[in-house]
DODRENTI-713091 format. One line per 3 residues: their letters; for each residue x, y, z of C-alpha. Coordinates in Angstrom, 3 decimals. Example, Ala and Ser with C-alpha at 12.3 -4.5 7.8 and 13.67 -1.06 7.14 Angstrom:
<nodes>
AS> 12.300/-4.500/7.800 | 13.670/-1.060/7.140
</nodes>
This chain:
<nodes>
MRI> -20.487/20.532/38.693 | -20.463/23.130/41.444 | -21.364/21.335/44.674
VVV> -22.132/22.760/48.115 | -21.945/20.285/50.991 | -23.481/21.182/54.360
GQS> -21.692/19.148/57.025 | -18.628/18.425/54.881 | -16.208/17.931/57.782
GNI> -17.660/14.688/59.193 | -17.513/10.973/58.432 | -19.400/10.800/55.127
GSA> -18.383/14.358/54.256 | -14.664/13.593/54.371 | -15.132/10.543/52.142
LLR> -17.370/12.464/49.738 | -14.739/15.185/49.492 | -12.174/12.576/48.430
SLA> -14.569/11.330/45.745 | -15.448/14.811/44.478 | -11.776/15.809/44.354
ADP> -11.038/12.823/42.095 | -14.006/13.496/39.792 | -13.103/15.504/36.643
ATT> -16.679/16.751/36.277 | -16.610/18.488/39.663 | -15.315/22.011/39.190
SVL> -15.723/23.360/42.721 | -16.718/22.197/46.180 | -17.841/24.505/48.983
GVA> -17.938/22.919/52.413 | -20.225/24.439/55.040 | -19.486/23.587/58.667
RRL> -20.172/24.811/62.187 | -16.456/24.561/62.958 | -13.811/24.877/60.270
PDR> -11.457/21.939/59.731 | -7.709/22.182/59.264 | -7.798/23.609/55.769
AAE> -4.186/22.601/55.123 | -4.882/18.917/55.848 | -6.212/16.185/53.605
PFR> -8.878/15.918/52.406 | -10.160/19.271/53.640 | -7.683/21.360/51.671
RAA> -9.506/20.297/48.505 | -12.559/22.482/49.206 | -13.419/26.078/49.905
WAL> -15.089/26.568/53.282 | -17.801/28.685/54.851 | -18.741/28.909/58.501
LDL> -22.363/28.434/59.562 | -24.257/27.033/62.544 | -27.625/25.563/61.581
AGA> -28.861/26.210/65.126 | -28.581/29.978/64.704 | -31.454/32.408/64.237
QDD> -33.754/30.957/61.560 | -33.978/33.969/59.229 | -30.235/34.585/59.422
VVA> -29.397/30.937/58.705 | -31.752/30.689/55.716 | -30.471/33.978/54.282
RLT> -26.844/32.927/54.667 | -27.482/29.488/53.163 | -29.325/31.053/50.236
TLF> -26.300/33.204/49.478 | -23.951/30.218/49.709 | -26.178/28.038/47.504
RGA> -26.660/30.460/44.592 | -25.159/29.108/41.386 | -24.743/25.567/42.728
DAV> -25.686/22.578/40.602 | -26.484/20.568/43.725 | -26.541/20.810/47.499
VHL> -25.634/17.809/49.646 | -27.008/17.978/53.179 | -25.018/15.827/55.623
AWL> -25.115/17.877/58.833 | -26.527/15.926/61.777 | -25.979/16.092/65.527
VQP> -25.717/12.775/67.392 | -24.626/14.288/70.689 | -25.596/15.665/73.150
NRD> -28.151/12.868/73.587 | -29.695/14.611/76.567 | -30.472/17.888/74.800
RDL> -33.412/16.943/72.615 | -34.311/20.542/71.800 | -30.894/21.170/70.299
LRT> -30.953/17.884/68.384 | -34.353/18.661/66.861 | -33.311/22.188/65.982
VNV> -30.184/21.108/64.109 | -31.422/17.840/62.644 | -35.043/18.449/61.694
EGT> -35.343/22.217/61.656 | -31.889/22.382/60.090 | -33.059/20.208/57.194
WRV> -36.040/22.529/56.691 | -33.700/25.524/56.623 | -31.470/23.885/54.023
ARA> -34.519/22.962/51.926 | -35.903/26.492/52.131 | -32.569/27.955/51.033
VVR> -32.317/25.480/48.137 | -35.677/26.709/46.855 | -34.801/30.379/47.268
AGV> -31.414/29.947/45.586 | -32.912/28.022/42.660 | -30.749/24.926/43.167
PHL> -32.127/22.071/41.022 | -30.874/19.105/43.059 | -30.832/18.339/46.790
VVA> -29.178/15.174/48.121 | -29.854/14.412/51.789 | -28.245/11.956/54.194
SSV> -31.101/9.843/55.472 | -30.552/6.472/57.156 | -31.780/2.939/57.662
GAY> -32.897/4.406/60.989 | -35.738/6.238/59.231 | -37.572/2.980/58.521
SPV> -40.456/1.602/60.554 | -39.664/-1.463/62.697 | -39.742/-5.087/61.551
DDD> -39.398/-8.407/63.363 | -37.917/-10.485/60.531 | -34.943/-10.623/58.172
VPR> -36.814/-10.089/54.909 | -34.961/-7.429/52.856 | -37.030/-4.273/52.389
RED> -36.851/-1.951/49.429 | -37.221/1.812/49.525 | -41.012/1.714/49.596
WPA> -41.038/0.354/53.160 | -42.628/3.029/55.455 | -40.228/5.564/56.945
GGI> -42.006/5.945/60.274 | -39.005/5.493/62.559 | -38.502/3.587/65.822
PTS> -40.468/5.438/68.543 | -37.952/4.849/71.374 | -34.934/6.098/69.393
HYS> -34.477/9.865/69.159 | -32.180/9.406/66.153 | -34.792/7.335/64.341
VDK> -37.651/9.669/65.275 | -35.716/12.646/63.926 | -34.713/10.809/60.748
AAQ> -38.381/10.011/60.112 | -39.258/13.673/60.744 | -36.529/14.701/58.309
ERV> -38.138/12.474/55.686 | -41.441/14.296/56.212 | -39.692/17.621/55.603
LDE> -38.444/16.220/52.297 | -41.954/14.957/51.469 | -43.252/18.513/51.844
LER> -40.433/19.893/49.725 | -41.197/17.472/46.884 | -44.917/18.208/47.111
DHP> -44.599/21.986/47.144 | -41.569/22.362/44.852 | -41.498/19.655/42.193
EVV> -38.836/21.621/40.326 | -36.289/20.425/42.905 | -35.038/16.861/42.461
VAR> -34.649/15.359/45.927 | -32.539/12.280/46.671 | -32.545/10.495/50.022
MRT> -29.505/8.356/50.813 | -30.654/5.717/53.294 | -27.321/4.327/54.375
ALV> -26.511/1.525/56.771 | -23.884/2.129/59.477 | -21.082/4.073/57.770
FQG> -17.558/3.073/58.833 | -13.991/4.072/58.050 | -10.834/3.809/60.120
DAG> -10.464/7.564/60.413 | -13.843/7.746/62.169 | -12.618/5.516/65.012
AEV> -12.101/8.250/67.589 | -15.416/9.868/66.663 | -17.303/6.582/67.131
VRL> -15.795/6.225/70.604 | -16.763/9.774/71.595 | -20.313/9.553/70.245
FVG> -21.284/6.076/71.365 | -18.825/4.592/73.837 | -17.489/7.433/75.968
RVL> -14.269/7.827/77.914 | -14.750/5.171/80.591 | -14.659/1.887/78.682
PVR> -11.144/0.695/77.687 | -11.524/0.600/73.897 | -7.765/0.211/73.448
LLR> -8.178/-3.404/74.534 | -9.687/-3.968/71.106 | -6.256/-3.396/69.653
HGR> -4.748/-6.270/71.596 | -7.563/-8.820/71.328 | -7.895/-9.063/75.089
LAT> -11.663/-9.402/75.306 | -12.444/-12.866/76.647 | -15.919/-12.889/75.098
LPV> -18.265/-10.419/73.457 | -21.730/-10.134/75.035 | -24.361/-9.221/72.432
PAG> -28.153/-9.196/72.296 | -29.616/-12.369/70.817 | -30.810/-11.893/67.265
LRL> -28.299/-9.136/66.471 | -27.924/-8.400/62.781 | -26.485/-5.304/61.217
QAV> -25.618/-3.861/57.866 | -22.699/-1.553/57.260 | -21.052/0.262/54.389
HAD> -17.570/1.712/54.069 | -17.523/5.512/53.937 | -15.779/5.471/50.552
DAA> -18.493/3.204/49.115 | -21.210/5.465/50.533 | -19.435/8.465/48.997
DAY> -19.319/6.686/45.639 | -23.106/6.265/45.788 | -23.514/9.972/46.568
LRV> -21.269/10.906/43.643 | -23.258/8.733/41.244 | -26.511/10.343/42.392
LKR> -24.991/13.793/41.843 | -23.698/13.000/38.364 | -27.041/11.517/37.260
RAG> -29.156/14.116/39.056 | -31.058/11.151/40.438 | -34.013/11.488/42.761
GAF> -35.900/9.346/45.231 | -34.647/7.071/47.991 | -31.619/4.777/47.710
NVA> -30.711/2.025/50.151 | -26.921/1.923/50.519 | -25.232/-1.002/52.266
ARD> -22.654/-3.715/51.670 | -24.102/-7.015/50.536 | -23.240/-9.086/53.627
VLR> -25.351/-8.911/56.790 | -23.387/-9.356/60.020 | -24.622/-11.589/62.826
SRD> -23.396/-11.774/66.411 | -20.649/-14.292/65.657 | -19.439/-12.216/62.701
VAQ> -19.132/-9.171/64.951 | -17.349/-11.204/67.632 | -14.904/-12.534/65.061
VVD> -13.993/-8.983/64.053 | -13.728/-7.694/67.613 | -11.821/-10.674/68.988
HGR> -11.775/-14.395/68.325 | -15.383/-15.254/67.689 | -16.244/-15.984/71.300
VVE> -19.708/-14.593/71.896 | -22.368/-14.763/74.592 | -25.875/-13.982/73.373
LPP> -28.110/-12.346/75.967 | -31.842/-11.571/75.895 | -32.285/-8.115/74.308
RVV> -34.342/-6.968/77.296 | -31.465/-7.775/79.665 | -28.999/-5.950/77.442
RVA> -31.293/-2.928/77.293 | -31.596/-2.721/81.071 | -27.819/-2.909/81.426
HSL> -27.368/-0.284/78.697 | -29.888/2.006/80.351 | -28.145/1.737/83.727
AYD> -24.768/2.423/82.128 | -26.174/5.445/80.300 | -27.797/6.857/83.450
ARV> -24.472/6.421/85.258 | -22.725/8.162/82.325 | -20.526/5.125/81.719
VAS> -21.526/5.013/78.046 | -22.307/7.967/75.802 | -25.171/6.465/73.791
DPG> -28.683/6.092/75.160 | -30.576/2.754/74.920 | -32.640/4.046/72.011
WLD> -29.686/3.195/69.781 | -30.014/-0.440/70.838 | -33.770/-0.341/70.170
MGM> -33.166/0.988/66.684 | -30.419/-1.505/65.926 | -32.624/-4.440/66.859
AVP> -35.724/-3.235/64.967 | -34.656/-1.704/61.649 | -35.118/-3.817/58.524
VMD> -32.469/-5.429/56.383 | -32.217/-3.162/53.331 | -32.472/-4.345/49.758
TAR> -29.911/-2.353/47.716 | -31.079/-3.461/44.256 | -32.174/0.050/43.212
AES> -28.795/1.642/43.875 | -27.014/-1.201/42.120 | -29.241/-1.169/39.035
ELD> -30.002/2.547/38.558 | -26.663/3.959/39.706 | -24.434/1.073/38.592
WAP> -23.177/1.138/42.154 | -21.351/-1.787/43.712 | -19.631/-1.713/47.131
RHT> -15.906/-2.405/47.049 | -15.772/-3.332/50.744 | -17.766/-5.909/52.658
ADE> -19.540/-4.989/55.876 | -17.065/-7.251/57.647 | -14.126/-5.282/56.229
ALA> -15.697/-1.915/57.065 | -16.382/-3.011/60.651 | -12.861/-4.384/61.071
EVV> -11.388/-1.094/59.857 | -13.395/1.069/62.241 | -12.680/-1.252/65.196
RGM> -8.956/-0.803/64.528 | -9.534/2.928/64.257 | -11.367/2.927/67.602
AEG> -8.544/1.081/69.327 | -5.938/3.382/67.791 | -7.886/6.614/68.293
RGL> -7.648/7.481/64.604 | -9.082/10.631/63.123 | -8.655/13.514/60.704
GSA> -8.154/17.263/60.954 | -11.707/18.350/61.732 | -13.685/18.813/64.923
PLR> -15.987/15.795/64.414 | -13.164/13.491/63.298 | -10.369/14.706/65.552
PSA> -8.079/11.919/66.831 | -8.385/10.674/70.388 | -6.319/12.343/73.089
TRP> -5.104/8.898/74.146 | -4.191/7.798/70.644 | -0.983/5.747/70.839
ADE> 2.168/7.723/70.213 | 3.145/5.723/67.131 | -0.144/6.755/65.521
GLV> 0.870/10.378/65.331 | -0.949/12.423/67.989 | 2.140/12.740/70.183
PVR> 5.379/13.273/68.218 | 7.453/10.284/69.407 | 10.815/9.376/67.926
GRG> 12.146/5.916/67.139 | 12.867/4.442/70.591 | 9.572/5.602/72.100
AAV> 8.806/8.237/74.700 | 9.972/7.964/78.304 | 11.040/10.145/81.219
PAR> 14.710/9.323/81.941 | 15.984/9.074/85.503 | 17.881/12.370/85.224
VDR> 14.625/14.269/84.651 | 12.481/15.112/87.667 | 9.194/13.393/86.811
DLL> 7.183/15.296/89.413 | 8.337/18.700/88.216 | 7.806/17.763/84.596
GLY> 4.344/16.499/85.474 | 3.493/19.776/87.207 | 4.789/21.756/84.245
VAD> 2.775/19.809/81.673 | -0.295/19.872/83.949 | -0.076/23.666/84.247
HLA> 0.077/24.084/80.482 | -2.765/21.606/80.039 | -4.811/23.613/82.534
GAT> -3.947/26.785/80.636 | -4.994/25.216/77.352 | -8.268/24.097/78.945
AGL> -9.032/27.592/80.237 | -7.933/29.188/76.963 | -10.161/26.869/74.981
GRV> -13.136/27.740/77.173 | -12.520/31.430/76.648 | -11.985/31.303/72.899
ERM> -15.030/29.051/72.407 | -17.140/31.586/74.281 | -15.714/34.334/72.073
VGD> -16.647/32.315/69.000 | -20.210/32.048/70.283 | -20.537/35.669/71.388
YGD> -18.789/37.522/68.570 | -20.230/35.961/65.431 | -20.742/39.428/63.947
LPL> -17.038/40.274/63.882 | -15.337/40.333/60.454 | -12.541/38.046/61.733
HAE> -14.926/35.460/63.146 | -13.730/32.682/60.806 | -10.134/33.213/61.938
LVE> -11.299/33.133/65.549 | -12.968/29.781/64.889 | -9.746/28.456/63.365
LAE> -7.827/29.627/66.441 | -10.277/27.715/68.639 | -9.691/24.535/66.643
QIR> -5.928/24.941/66.959 | -6.132/25.411/70.729 | -8.406/22.382/71.001
AER> -5.811/20.283/69.140 | -3.047/21.628/71.380 | -4.995/20.648/74.479
ELY> -5.375/17.144/73.065 | -1.618/17.033/72.487 | -0.955/17.897/76.122
RGL> -3.393/15.198/77.207 | -1.571/12.754/74.981 | 1.765/13.734/76.527
VEV> 0.435/12.913/79.977 | -0.623/9.494/78.700 | 2.510/8.672/76.700
LGL> 5.006/9.859/79.314 | 3.098/8.272/82.180 | 2.785/11.563/84.051
PRR> 0.338/11.955/86.957 | -3.093/13.251/86.002 | -3.778/16.428/87.929
RPR> -7.445/17.023/87.200 | -7.950/19.561/90.034 | -5.602/21.991/88.270
RLL> -7.667/21.811/85.088 | -10.871/22.108/87.112 | -9.619/25.238/88.879
AGI> -8.520/26.735/85.564 | -11.980/26.137/84.122 | -13.658/27.667/87.179
AER> -11.416/30.726/86.990 | -12.281/31.199/83.313 | -16.008/30.994/84.100
LGR> -15.734/33.440/86.978 | -14.131/35.882/84.573 | -17.344/35.872/82.562
LKL> -19.175/37.598/85.415 | -17.368/40.894/84.819 | -19.948/43.291/83.340
NGR> -17.567/45.834/81.722 | -20.087/48.636/82.139 | -23.147/46.818/80.795
VAT> -25.827/44.688/82.431 | -28.418/43.827/79.805 | -26.246/44.043/76.679
RSP> -22.756/43.059/75.644 | -20.188/45.724/76.404 | -18.044/46.766/73.415
MSV> -15.113/46.850/75.839 | -15.516/43.094/76.444 | -14.038/42.230/73.065
VLE> -10.931/44.301/73.811 | -10.393/42.703/77.214 | -11.104/39.177/75.967
VEL> -8.572/39.542/73.155 | -5.951/40.967/75.521 | -6.407/38.016/77.891
MRS> -6.172/35.548/75.022 | -3.070/37.284/73.703 | -1.387/36.954/77.099
AVV> -2.309/33.284/77.239 | -0.913/32.636/73.759 | 2.359/34.364/74.657
GKL> 2.618/32.169/77.754 | 1.958/29.103/75.634 | 5.027/29.879/73.536
GGW> 7.249/29.122/76.508 | 5.705/25.682/76.841 | 6.489/24.707/73.262
QTL> 10.029/26.086/73.558 | 10.649/24.121/76.759 | 9.341/20.892/75.256
EEH> 11.433/21.460/72.146 | 14.510/21.896/74.353 | 13.953/18.601/76.202
ADE> 12.321/16.605/73.401 | 15.360/14.489/72.546 | 15.904/13.153/76.043
LGL> 12.165/12.463/76.415 | 12.067/10.538/73.141 | 9.899/13.172/71.466
DPV> 10.315/14.886/68.107 | 11.542/18.476/68.636 | 10.462/19.554/65.142
TFG> 6.783/19.335/66.091 | 7.233/21.621/69.080 | 9.315/24.022/67.000
DLA> 6.486/24.190/64.457 | 3.970/24.841/67.249 | 6.161/27.661/68.563
QRV> 6.197/29.226/65.116 | 2.425/28.886/64.884 | 2.130/31.060/67.991
ERQ> 3.301/33.999/65.890 | 0.469/33.484/63.426 | -2.022/33.150/66.269
LAT> -0.779/36.407/67.777 | -1.138/38.107/64.393 | -4.790/37.011/64.275
LDR> -5.400/38.354/67.776 | -3.604/41.593/66.929 | -5.913/42.170/63.944
LHE> -8.948/41.414/66.090 | -7.698/43.747/68.818 | -7.149/46.540/66.287
HAR> -10.712/46.171/65.035 | -12.166/46.059/68.561 | -10.211/48.902/70.141
RRA> -11.215/51.299/67.376 | -14.866/50.741/68.251 | -14.893/50.021/71.968
FRE> -15.098/53.583/73.312 | -17.026/55.357/70.578 | -20.739/55.966/70.228
PSD> -22.454/53.753/67.615 | -23.394/56.823/65.543 | -19.709/57.749/65.301
LSG> -18.565/54.393/63.889 | -17.720/53.972/60.252 | -16.148/51.065/58.386
</nodes>
């Protein structure tokens, strides 16, 4: 099988990639993502990759997808934006319009099988615990933007099946999908930075307040991926409910999170509190998620079990326990959606700590070290802002994919600096990062000889500024490598980062060569 997966770098995508890599019948996998993962890391090294943003210009996106899909035996569509909650236009464009674009490209490319990540959230509300099969209406929960968009996605698939019966369409209506390596992502998408999720690691919660009547289904990401693989191998169509067999109640959740101590509150009270916290930006998820969680039906998974011979290997309790540990530990993988938390404990691998643990010894000036790390963190913050803008502005450049990879590397380096501040107990100097970000934004106001259009000279100047920043970054890695032993850090990591600077400079040099050849010539005089 030749499989193309749109949204391969996320939670289900990473698990599906593991399953496809272990399947002898799968001959090739092409992952399509808005931001490329670390293609040397597991499991992402097991696929070829293409860069594409579903929110781009419609005709361009459909044309590009059509090219990528040609010759595929199946397309799996997993891409879905959960954040930013507050930008409904963007969410609709990526989630609903994006599904239409994928469907249109499947038809144009002649792909016979489309498998789409739907959700329990697509179902219409219920007020009981009676298990529902796949024929329950998929009308969504009106107060949940996620549910509304999932229901709209289902209508797109209805139209595809009606107008193009030659395409077999499968809809994977999964419960909550958990794995330990999605822990940091879950925190970013739903919890936010304010709440102390690391307390989960130590069992310090006195009690767990939950809405009365809470019940939830979950499935481990590897079990969900197994269901996807079985659908692909059978070229199965229709809807499939996918969930572990056990249904979790409030006390079950409390037992996983702490010691079973739970306080059940009226759902209306919990919603008011959630809404206030969301408005104050204390939590990342809006109260519509609570509405959906309290109203969706319990799913009957008999069809998946009988027609696909599918059986979950993990209980919902086990899947929840694994992701809670991952949340507390800040676990993740080498992709933008799944990146580890910046405050992930040192022994979990974000910050390269050696055996005795990291510490600033008395002979080292903590204030000066703090200033030094803060300056490099500020530089990484400004550099990331600049390179991300370049990624957005210069999508037509032939080295765009390498520019995207550079952005991901700088993002990971910024997270490493943040982790160093946390692990070494250094003062947090947010004003320095704020000033660096402001300076980067002010630099965008320079017109470079153009007002209404992008100046060709801008690419040259942007690359030169980035090249200077990368050269300056080299000194930071060399300094940290020099002092790593006495700080309890692993010098090898910083040595490797210093060597990576050379590869980053080579990328920028190639981009500069391309840009400078074209910057000062008339368009009619350009060739190649």
